[in-house]
C-alpha positions, 0 to 999 in steps of 0.5 A, spaced: 501 973 265 496 978 262 490 982 265 484 976 265 489 971 268 490 975 273 483 977 274 481 970 274 487 969 279 484 974 284 478 972 283 480 964 285 484 967 291 478 971 294 473 965 292 477 960 296 474 959 304 476 957 310 474 952 313 474 950 321 475 943 324 469 943 330 475 943 334 479 949 331 472 952 331 471 951 339 478 954 340 477 960 336 469 962 338 470 959 345 473 965 347 469 971 344 464 974 348 457 974 345 458 981 342 464 978 339 460 973 336 454 976 334 459 981 330 462 975 327 456 971 325 454 977 321 460 979 318 461 972 315 453 970 314 450 976 311 446 974 305 447 980 302 455 980 302 455 973 299 457 969 304 452 964 305 446 963 301 439 962 306 439 955 304 446 954 307 443 958 313 437 953 314 442 947 313 446 950 318 441 950 323 438 944 322 445 941 323 446 944 330 438 945 333 439 938 336 445 941 341 441 947 342 436 948 349 429 950 346 431 958 348 437 957 344 434 955 338 428 960 338 434 965 339 438 962 333 432 962 328 431 970 330 438 971 328 438 967 322 432 971 320 436 977 321 442 975 317 437 973 311 435 979 311 441 982 311 
């Protein structure tokens, strides 16, 4: 294997994203405190780190807002705005 092949292989392994089923996500995140959830959200969702795009954040919000109370919707909007700037 030459260096280019090694670099390409390494890039591909880093690009793979692990997705959870809803049940797996509930299992993982339901045990976290609000502070832990916020840390995880900013670790994974910060646009500057290339984790997600602003459009993906908007799609996420659109997909969950019907499950949130008005207060939670407002808080999530604020978080997404912060993530877009981070």
